[in-house]
N, C-alpha and C positions, 0 to 999 in steps of 0.2 A: 652550375646547378640552375634550374629554371627559377626565374624571379617569381615571387608570390603574386605580384600584380597581374601576371599573365598565366598563372597556374589555374587550370580548370577546377581543381579541388577547392580553391579559395572562392571561385565564383559559385560553386555549389553550396559552400558554407554560407555565403552571403544570402543566397536565395532562401536557405533554411532559416537563417536568423530573421529575415524579412517576414517569412510566413509566421513564425512564432510571435514576432512583434505585432503583426497585424491582428492576430487572434487576441492577444492580451490587450493591445491598444484599442481594438474595437470594443472590447468589454468595458474598458475604462471610459471610452468616449460615450458609450451608452449611459453609463452612470453619471458622467458629467453633464450631458445634455439633459437628462431627466432631472437631475438635481438643480441645474440652472433654471429650468423651466418652472420649477415649483420650490423656490428657496424657502418660503415660509412653511410649506408642508414638510420638507426635509428637516428643517429645524424643529418643527413641532413633533416630529417622530422621536426625538430624544426625550422621551417621557418616562415615567416610572416603569411602564411595561418593558421598555427597551433596557433599562437598567437591571430589571429582574432577569431578563434573558441573558444579559452579559454575566450577571452574577451566577446564574445556574450553569452557564457554559464553563466558566472557570471552576466552579465547585465540582461539577461532575468530572471534569478533566483531572483536577487535583486528586480527588478520591480514587479515580480509576488508576492514576499513575501510582499512588501509594499502594493500592491493593495488588497491582501487577508487579511492581519493581521489587518490593521487599520480599515477597515469597520467591520471586524468580532468583534473587540473589542466593538464597539458601538452597534452593533446588539445584542451581548451577554448581554451588560448592559441593553438594552431595554427589552429583554426577562426576565432578572433578576428582573427588576423593576416591572414587571407584572407577578408574579409567578402563578397566576390563572386567565385564561380567556378561553373562548370557542375556541377550536382548537389549543391550545398551544402544547399539546402532539402530535398532528398530524403534526404540523410544525416541531417539533424536529425529528419526524420520517422521514419526507421528507428531512431534512438536513442530515440524515444518508444515504439516497439512493445513493448519489454520491460515497460514500465509496464502494458501491457494484457494481457500473457500470464499466465495462472494459473501459479503456481509449479510445479505438478506437470507441466504441459505443458513448461515449460522444462527441468525435470529429465529428462524423457524425451528431449528433444532433445540434451541434454548426454551422456546415456548412449549415444544413437545415434551420437554422434561419438567419444567417448572411452572408452566402455565396453569390456568384455572382447571383445564381438563387434561393436564400433563400426567406423565407416568408417576410423578412424586406427589401429585395433588392430594391423594388419599392419605399418604404418610404425613404431609404437612398439616392436613386438617385434623388428624388424630393428635398430633403434637400440640396444636394450637387450641384444640377443643371447639373450634368454629370452622366455618367453611373457608377454604383457601381462596383468597381473592385473586390470586395470580401474581405475576411478576412484572406487570407493566409499571412504568415510572422509573424512578431513579435506581431502584434495585435491579430491574431488568437491564438498564443501560450499563450498570457496573459489572454485572455478571458477563454480559457480552464483551465488554472491553477487556476484562480480565481474561476471558477465553482467547481473545486474539493476542493480547500483549504479554501475558505470562510466558507462553512458549517463545515469543520473540526475545523477551528479556533473558530467559534462560540461555538461549543460544548466544546472545551477545555477551553475557557474563562468562559463559563457558569459553567462548573464544578468547576473552581477556585472560582468564585463568590459565589457559593453555599456552600463553606466552611466557609464563614463569619458567626460568631456566632450570634444567634438570639438576644443575650443580647445587642449586639452593635446596632442593629436596634431598640430595645426597648428603649435604652438610647437616640438614635437619635430622636425618636418620642417624648419622654418626653421633650427634649430640643427644640422641634419645628424646627429641622434642615431641611433646604430645599434641593433641588436636587443638587445644586452646592457644598455646603459644604459636603453633604453626599458623593458625588463622590470624592472630594478631600481628605477627612479624612478617609473614610471607604472603598470605592470601589477601588480607584486608587492604594493604597498600595498593595492590593491583585493582581490587574491586572498587576501592574509593576513587581511584583515577578514572575508572570506567563509569561510575555511578552517575555523574552529572549528564554525560552524553546519552546514556540509556534512558534516564528519567526524562530528559528533554525531548528525546525522540518519541517516547510513549505519550508524553503530554501533548505534543503536536498532533499525533495521530488521534488522540481523544478529542482535542479541541476542534479538529476538522472532520469529526465523525458525522456523517449525514444519515446513512441508511439505518444504522442501529438506532439512533434517536428517533427517526421517523417511524420505524416499525415497533419499537419497544417503549417509546416515551409515554404513550398513553394519554396525552392531553396537553393543554396549555401550560400546566404547572411544570412540565418537563420538556421545555422547548429550548433549543440552543440557537445560536446565531444562524447557522446554515439552514436548519429546519424553519426558522422564522422567515428567512428569505423566500424559501419555497412556499410557505403559507401566504406570505404577503402578495406573491405574484399569482399563484394558482387558485387560491380560495378567496382572499379578501380583495385582490387586485388593488393594492395600495403601493404604487411605485415609489412614493416618497419614503415610506417606511422601509421598503426593500433597499433603497439607496443607503439609508442610514445604517441598516444592519450590515450591508455589504462592506461599507467603509470600515466599520468596526472590525469585521471579520478579517479584512485585509491587514489592518493595523496590528491585530493580535498575532496573526500568522507571520507577518514580517518580523516582528520582535522575536518570536520563538525561533524562526529559521536563522536569524542573525545570531542569536545566542548559541544555537546548535553549531553553526559554522565556526564560531570562536572556540567552542569546546571540542571541535574536531569529530563530531558525532557522525555516524553512518546514517545519513538522512533518508536513504531508501530502504533501510532495514534489511539489507541482504547480508547473509553470513555464510562464509565458507569455512566450516570447522576443520582445523588441521588435525593431523593424526595425533592422538594423545601421547605425550612423551612418557618415557619410562619413569615410574615413581619408585622412590626408595623409602617411602614412609608407610609403615604398617598401620592398619586401622583396627582399633579395638572392637570387640563384639558389640558393646553398648552403642558406640557411635555408628557402627555399620547398621544396627537395627533401626536407629533413629533416621539415618540417611535413607534406608529402604522405605520407611513409612512416608517420608517427605516425597520421595520419587513416585511412590504408588498413588498418593493422594493427588499430586499434580497430574499424573497420568489419567486418573479416573475423571478429574475435572475437565480435562481437555478432550478425552475420548467420549465422554457422556453425550454432549450435544451432537457429535458426529454420528454416534451409534443411533441416537434417537432420530436423526434425519433419515438414516438408512431404513430403520424399522418403519417409521411413519410413511416414507416414500413407497416402500414395498407393499404397505397396506392400502395404498390408493389403487384406483382402477386405471392402471397404466395403459391397458389396451384401449380403453375409451378415450383417454387423454391423447394417445397417439393418433387416434382417428379424427380428432376435432380439427376442423379447418383453421380455427383461431390459433391453436397450439402449433400446428404445422407452419402457419404463416409467421408467427412470432419466432419460431426456431430458425426459419430461413432468414428472417430479418436480422436476428441476432448474429447468426453466422456470417452473413454478408457484411454487416457493419463492423463486426470484430475483425474480419479478414482485412477489410480496407483500412481500418484504424491501425492494425499491426503492420501492414505494408507501408503506410505513410510514416509510422513511427520509426521503422527500421531505415527508411530512406532518409529521413531528417537526421537521425542519429549518425548514420554513415557519412552524410554530407558534413556535419559539424566535426566529426572525428578526422576526416581527411583534411578539412580546412585548418583545423588546429595544428595538425602535424606539419602541413606545408608552411604555415606561418612560423612555427617553432624552428624549422630548419632554415628559414630565410635569414634569420639574424644569428650571428655566431655568439654574440654576447650582448649585455645591456638589458634594459627593462623591456617587458613585453608591450606590444602595441595594444590599443583599445580593442581592435578587431580580434586579436589573438585571445585576449582575456574574455571577450564575448563568446567566442566559439568554445572556450574551455568551461565557462560557468553559465552560459546562457540558458542551457536546459534546466539547470538547477533552480532558476528563478521561477519556474512554473510551480514549484512547491509553495511559493508565497501566495499564489492565487488559486484556491481550490476550484474544482470543476463547477460546483454550484454557483460560485461567484462569476466565473466566465460566462456560464449559461445565463445568469441573471442580467449581466451587462448587455449581452447580445439580444436577449429577450426584450429589454427596454429599448435598445437601439432600433430593432427591426419591427417593433409592433406598429410603428407609424408607416412602414413601407408596404405592409400587406399581411398575409396570414403567416404568423411566426411558426405555426405548427407544420407548415409545408416544408420548412428547411430543417426539420428534425434530423433526417439522416446525415446531412452535411455537418451539423453541429455535433452530433454524437461521434462521428468519425474523427473530425479535427481535434476536438477537445480530448477525447480518449487517446488519440495518437500522441499529442503533446504531453499528456500526463504520464504516459508510459515511457517517455524518452529517458528519464534518469536511470531506469532499470535497463533499458536497451543499451545505453551507453556503457554501462558496466560490463556488458558482454562483448561489445564490439571494439571498444577503444584499446584494451590491452593487446588483442590479436592484431589489430591494424598497426599499432605502434611497433610491435615486434617484427612484423613483416616489413615495415618500412625501414627498420634498422638494418635488415639484411639486404634489401633490394634497392634502396633509394639511390645510391651512387651509381649502380649499374643502369637503372632506368634513365638517369640523367645523362649518362655517357652515350646510351643508345637512342636517346630521344623518344623514349616510350612514355606516353602520357595519356590522359583522358580515358575514353572508353576502352581503348586498346590495353592500357595498363590495368584497368579494373578487371577486364575479362581474362587476360593472360597471366598477370602477376599476382594481383591481390585476391582474386576470387577463390583460388584453391585454399588459402589459409583463412579466408573470411566465411566460407560456406557454412561451416558448423556454428561459429559464433552468431552469424546472422540468423540461422535457423533457431538458435536458442533465444535470441532477442525476440524473434517473431512469435514463437510459441508463448513466451511470457507476456508479451504485449497483447496478444490475442486473448489470453486468459483474463487479464485485467479488464479489457474492454468488454468481454462477454458478460462478466458479472457486475459491471458498473450500473448504478441506478441514478447517479447524480444528475447528469444532463438530460437523460430521457424522462426523468421525473418532471422536469419543466416543460420539455418540448413534446412529450409523448401524447398520443391521442388514439382514438379508435382505429384510425387508419395506419398509424405507425406505432407498433408495439414490439418491444423486445421481450425475451423471457423474463428478466427481472421485473419489467413493468407489468407484464401479465401476472406474474406471481404476486406482486403487491396488490393488484386489482382483485385477485381471487382471495387474498387474505382480508382485504377490506370488505368484501361481500360475504365473509364467513364461510367460504368454500374451502375449509381447511384441508380436506383430503386431496383436492385438486392441487392446492398450493404445496402440499407435501410431495406429491408426485413430481411437480415441476421443479421443486427444490432439489430432489434427488437427481433428476436429469441434468440440471444446471451444474450442480456440485461435482458430479462425476466427470462432466466434460471439462470443466475448469481444472479439476485436479489432474486429469490426464494430460492436459496441456502443460501445466506447471511441472509435473513429473517428467514429461518429455524434455522440457527445457533444462531441468536439473540434470537429467541423464546426459544430454548433449554437452552441457557444461563440464561434467566430469570427464567425458570422453575427450573433450578438447584439451583439458588440463593434462590428461594422461598422455595424449599424443605429443604435447609440448615437452 
């Protein structure tokens, strides 16, 4: 068998790791250079304002986690208790939609429902007896986070519940076990084991939330670390404060990711729900009614902002928007950058996957090498450094070299590509490992390697997984606002950047129309990726 040192797959993996290291290392270099150049300013940035930002970041993340995870646990149990009813599969599909929506689109839908001029504003004003002030601030952030994380928690808890063996339900039925003892003895132990991982994942997503806080925060009182970094660079131009905020953000994220790793949590939030097993436990009418109410309330909460986005978008002058040169240019820019980011993400993911497999086959036993460990977990470390942090580091590093806004396209492509890699790897790695298991020995005997092997042997089995990864990565990049918020300008605008600009100038109808367009495109891409993934599993 070919030695790993001369295997082209290992060379490709080293190149991919080098690219990731340069991207993240460059960001850290920018932070270190800026901090070393102004040590007194960086130290002075640790003031009461910074402590207030940290406190609010943790407070909103904790509240969001509590409000998302606790209801999700009971909704998941309600769905688990009724494994077969009309519309169940459709409800689970709707619960997957928030994972595909860009955060800025969801924020606009929430404002359309609960904002000062929202559909429920009159009802809230009547109930309060005064004018409805809107939902900006902590309340808006919490609603948006629950909108995204409640469906995610439901799917993760439901996935855990469906691992319970059918024999346990058969025995419970034979013993005549009711709902309460079944929950205490069968369901709760499984939910309790999954709870720390799900709560930790949701907490991490909330603590690294940028777009939601930026659009719904409403002012300095509701500022998180990531939004503070953005404000320090784009509005105040206080590099010392940006460095202090960035270091704190990295420290918090690292601690959470480390805890999630120890808990065995699914850090990319991807769920593939298995077929519901046969149940032997009957559900009484009262419990069925309560479960139905829970499911309907959760469904209405999730569907509401999506429906409001569609209604508000259809009420906009879509024809005029389509004819605007600015909108057409932003659409073309978004599509181009998202395409390049997805292509780069897939290439990097495939390179790491191939290198990991080649290194694993090179040693028959014993501990793994450092390089093999890096190809296995290297992409996961990007979760420790959020996009806004990488963008801030490079912003500080390059501001001395020229116009930082001129490199906006390159920064958007590279950062979004690397951030999509954990998702892309989940689609590519299983297919490549399975194909290698079948063909590795034959390829070694025939001396097939490099491009010839990729084209003749690996490509037929990788074609669909790569398309799945590409579609998902493109959707993530298309809706991202983190990097373009720092590097965007009048000359380089994406659809999310333009949408944010229209919201800032109170052109809400235009923003609604752009949100509908962006949301539909991202949803179509993610649904395409999901369909391809299902077809891949069916073929296997």
